[in-house]
N, C-alpha and C positions, 0 to 999 in steps of 0.2 A: 504494500500500500504506500504509494509515493505521492499522493495528493491529499489535500485537506478535505475532510468531509463537509459538505455544504447542504445536506438534506434538511428539509424543513418539516416541522411537525404538522400533522393534520389538525384541522379545526375541531375543537371539542364541542360536544352538544351543549345546549344552554344549561340543562340541569346539572351538567358535570362541572360547570365553571366555578362553582363555589364549594359544593359539598366535598368532592374528592380531594382537591388541593388542601382544604381545611383539615380533613381527616388525616391526610398524609403528613401535614405539618405537625399535627398532634402526635402522630405515630413516631415521627423522627424525634421530636422534642422529648417525649416521655421515655422513649427507648434509650436515648442518650443519657438522660438524667439517671435512670435506673442503672445503666451500665457503669456510669461514673461512680455512683454510690457503691456498687459491688466492688469496684476497684479500690475505692477508699477504705473499705473494711477489710479487704483481703490482699491487696497488692503488696504493700510494704511488709505485711505480716508473712507473706510467702517468702520474701527475700530473707527474712530472719529465720524462717523455718529451714531454709537451705543452709544458712551459715551456722546457726547456733544449735540446731537439733540434729540435722543430717551431717553436720560438720563437713560441708563441701568446700573445696577451694574455689577460687575464681575460675580456674580452668574447668573444674568439675561442673560448675554452674553453666559454663559455656556449652559443654557437652549436653547437659540436661536441656538447655534451651533448644538445641537441635531436635530433641525428641518431643518436647512439649509444643514445638512449633509445627508439628505434623498437620494438625487441622488447617492451619493457614495455607499450607502447600496445596491443599485440596480445594481451595476456593473456586477455581475455574470449573471443576467437576461438579461442585455444589450448584453453581449458577446454571451450567448447562443442563444438569439433571432436573432442576426445578422448572426450567423452561420447557423441557421436553416431556416430562412425566409427572402428571398430577398425583398428589397424595390425598386420599380420601376425598377426591373430587375437586381439589384446589391446587393451583400451582404456587401459591404464595402463603395463604393463611395456615394451612396445615403444617408446612415446613417451619413457619415462624413460631407456632405454638410449641412444636417439638423441640426447637432450638433452646427455648428458655427452660423447658422441662429437663433437658439434658444438663444445662448449666446448674440448675437447682439440685439435680441428683448428684452431680460431682461435688458441689460444695457441702451438701448434707453428708456425703461420704467422708469428706475431709474432717468435718466436725465430729464424726463418730469414732475417728481413729484414736485409740488410747496409746498406742505405740506407733511411731511414724517410721515405717520401713520405706526404703527407696522405691521399690516396685509399686507399692500401693499408692504412695504419694504421686508418683509420675502418672500412673494410670488415671487417677481421679482428676489431676490437673489437665491431662489431655482431654478428658471428658468435658470439663468445663470449657476448655478452648474450642472443642468441636461445637458445642452449643453457641458460644459467643460468635464464632466465625460464621456459622450458618445464619444466625439472626441478622448479622450485618450484611451478608450476601443478599438475603431476601429484602431487607430494608433498602439497600442500594438499588436493587432491581425495581422496587416500587417507586423509589424516588426518581429514577431515570425515566420510567415509563410515564408516570403521571406528570412529572416535571416537564417533559418534552411536549405533552399534550396541552398543558395549561400555561406554559411559559414561566414556570415557577422554579426552575432548577437552581437559579441563583439564590432565591429565598431559602430553599431547602438546604443548600450547602452552607449558607450562613448559620442556620439553626444547628446543623450538625457540627460545624467547626467552632462556633461561638459559645454554645452552652457550656462545654467543659471548661473553657477559659473563664467564663463568669463564675462558675462554681469554684474553680481553683482560686480565683481572686478573693472570693467571699468566705468560704468555709471548709472546703474539702481537704486542703492541705493541713490545716490545724486539726481537723477531725481525724484524718488518717494518722497523723503523728500521735494523737492522744490514744486512739484505740490500739495502736501498735504497742504503745508504752504500757498501757494498763489493762487491756483486755486479754483473755486467754485465746489460744488458737481456736478452740472449740466455739467460743462465743463469736469471734470474728467470722468464721466460716458459716455458722448458723445464720448470722445476719445477712450475709451475701446470698445464701440459699433462699431465704424468705423474700428478699428483694427480687430475685429471679422469678419467683412464683407470681409476684405482683405484675410482672410484665405479660403474663399469658393472656389476660383479657384484652390487651392492646391489639390482639389478632382481629378483633371486630372493626378496627379502624382501617383495615386494608380493603380498598375498594375492589372487590373481586366477586364474580359470580361462579357458582359451582359448575364444574365441567360435567356434562351429562352426555353419554353416548346413546341413551335410549330416546325414543321419540317422545317429544313434548305433546301435551294434550291439545295444544292449539296448532300443532304442525301437521301439514299434510305429508304423505310419504315422500313426495318430491322435495319438499322443503327440508325434511329430515336428512335425506341423502345429500342434498346440497350442502347442508351444514357440516356433515361428516367429511365430505370431500374438501370443503374449505379448511377444515382442521388438518386433514392429511397434507394439503398443499402448503399450509403454514409450517408444519413440522418439516416437510421436505425442503422448504426455503431456508429455514434455520440451519438444517444439517448441511446444505450446500454452502451457506455462508461460513460456517465453521471450517469446512474443508478448504475453501478459498483462503481464509485467514491463515490456516496452517501452512499454506504454500507461499505466503507473502514474505519475501526477504526483508522488506522495510519494517514489518512488524517485529520480526525476530531481531533485527538490528537494534530497535528501540529497547526490547526486552533485554538484550545482551548488554547494552550500555548501562541501563539501570542496574542490572545485576552486578556488573563489574564495579560500578561506582559505590555500591553499598557493601560489597563483600570485603572492603578494606577493613583493617583491624578496628573493632568496636571497643568503646571504653566504658559502656554503661555498667557492666558487671564489675570491672576493675575499679571504677570510680566508687561504687558502693563499698567495696572492701577497703579501698584506700581511705575513704571518708570515716569509716567506723574503726579501722585498725590503727591508722597513723594519726589522723586528725581528731579522733575520738568524738565524733558528732553523735549526739543523742538521738534516739528515735523521734522525739518530739521536734528537734531541730531539723532533722531530715524531712519530716512531714511539712514543716513550715516553709521549706524551700519551694514548695509548690506554688506559693503566692507570687514571688518574683518571677518564677518560671511562667506562670499564667500571664503575668503582665507583659513579659517579653514576647510570648507567643501571640498575644492579642495585638501588640504593635506590629509584629511581623505579618499577621493576617491582614491588618488594615493597610499596611504599606504595599503588600502584594496586590490586594484588591484595587488599589489606586493606580499603581504603576503598570500592572499587567495589561491594562487596556491600551497603553501607549507604547509598549515595547514590542519588538519583533519576535517571531516564534523562536528564533535561535537564542533569544535571551533565556529561555527556559533551560536549554542545555548548559550554557555557560553560567547561568545563575545557580543551578544545582551544583555544578563543579566547584565554583568559588566558595559557595556556602559550606560545602563539605570540607574544603581545605581550612576555612576559617574556624570551623568547629574544633579542630584539633588545636589550633593556636589559642583559642579562648580557654580551652581546658587546661592549658599550661599555667594559667593564672591561679589555679586552685591551691591555696596555701593554708587558709584558716577560715574562721567563721565569716569574716567580712568579705573575703574574696569568694567564698562559696555562694554568697548572695549575688555577687556580680556575675559569676560564672553561670549560675542558674538562669539569670535574666538573659545573658548573651547566648547561651546554648539554646534556650527556648526560642529566642528571636531568630537566630540563624537557622535552627532546625525547622521552624515553621516555614520559612521561605524555601528552604531546601526541599521539604516534603511537598509543598504546594507546586514547586517547579516540576518535580517528578510526577506528581499525580495529574497535573494538567497536561504534561507531555504524554502520559499514558492514555488520558482521555482522547487526545488528538489522534492517537494511533488506532482507536476502536472503529471498526467498520459498522455501518448501520445494521440494526436488528439483532446484533449479538454483542452489544455493549457490555452486558453483564458478564458473559463468559470471558471476553477478551480483557476487560478491566480486571476481572478476577485473576486472570493469568499474570498480569503485571503485578498485582498486589501479592500474589503467591511468590513471584520472583523476588519481590522486595522482602517478604518474610523469610524466605530461605536464605537469601544473601545476608540478611541481617543477623540471623542466628549463627550462620557460619562465620561471619565477621566477628561476632561477639566471642565465639570459641577461639578464633585466631588471636583476638586482642587479649583475652584472659590468659591464654597460654603464654603469650609474650610477657605479660605482667608477672605470671608465676615464675617463668624460667629465668628472667633477668632480675628477679627479686630474691627473696630468701632461699629459694630452691637451689640457687647456685652460689650462695654466700654473699649476695649483694643485699643492699637495703631495699625495703619496700618502695620508697620514693624513686629509687633507681629503676625499678621495674615499671612504675607508673609513667615516668617521663620517657623511658625507652619505647613503651607502647605508643605514646603520642607521636614521637618522632618517626617511628616506623609507619604508623598510620598516615601521617602527613606525606611521607615520601611515596608511599604506594598510591595515595590519592592523586598526587601531582602526576604520576605516571599514567593514570587512566586517560589523560588528554589524548593519547595516541589513538583512542577509539573514535573520537569525535568526527574525523574526516570520513569514516565509513557509515555514518548515519544517513538515512534517506534524505533526499533533497528538501522535502518540506520541513524537516526538523532544523535545517540550516537556512531557512527562508528569512528574508528581511521584511516580509509582510507583517503588518500589525496583527495582534490577537483579536482586537475588538470586532472587526467585520466578520470574522469566522464564527465567533461566539454568537453574534447577532443572527447569523444565518442559521446556526444550529437551533436557536431558540424558536 
């Protein structure tokens, strides 16, 4: 795929204009709120479960991340499967309800563990991840479908990206630090499980009619056969589009570039160990860093939204590249509590622009009618590369730290310099990107055409 998509959305019916977009906006908003709350009660607690209970090193956590990231690698198959095969008569509703039930089951399982064994913890976390990824695959598919029909994609994305930042600025960081410091593992995981159950009724907000292969009472035999034939034609069209995308060198060039840019040594796991072992940050302080992080991310979101309308498409490629390099440089400032606040702000600011560049680039690579599957493919590549990069970074941190007689700070700064050097080298892949990704055309007309 070497050209930009300029397809336009069909005109929605009058009754659709308000009810469906309003319901989807509520679906996205409430889903994001509940998902953020689940992470608030369990995210930081899981990190300390790895470190203090399972006694895993940074490298061990990197390996674990590859395993627990398996559900994320399956996102394109989840998207294609829900598009092609209805569950209990629905392509969206049933899958969405099942996703939250899976997450709740996983968290309830974690809350019931009296002794934390590696295999049981990993299995249950993979289960929660499977539910979480499936929920967001379905939510993204609904967002794209209804957003394209109603012209509300921008509003939906603002809700999806902005709500976590507002919550982080107001209370989730402090709350996460408090529950990690004072609540037991069982209590935190039980709270996350109950929150997941609260999301199941949101299924009713998805605007979807039951798929039926039997003849409706008001249908004639000819109308029934015509409806079945239309469904078969639609499925064949989707299958053909998937096959065409699989043969597109431009699409795979984009996926490869994103993968290579992200698979550079990651520092998230190592930073957690460095912050708690060397800098002796408390659980409460680690939670409080979410507030400056949310402020930085919000500024990055606003800046990208303002500037992206005026910049050429190639700015996405170079923007992602330079932001990734800058993330390593900013992390080198981490020395104490004061610099931790600065690093949290800068990392979130740079990381937000970096992620938005990659996600917008991924959206540009999606052919019509199979946006969910192809977008899921790029997200899966991001997830796989991220977990492999974290493993690489954690291994460097451990090897060049105490494992070989060096200090922990030596391992931390060696990781950052190695990551920066490898990221700089990824520029050699940019000339091989498709022509549209290196275009000097502005983003705005293409976005308007797609809306």
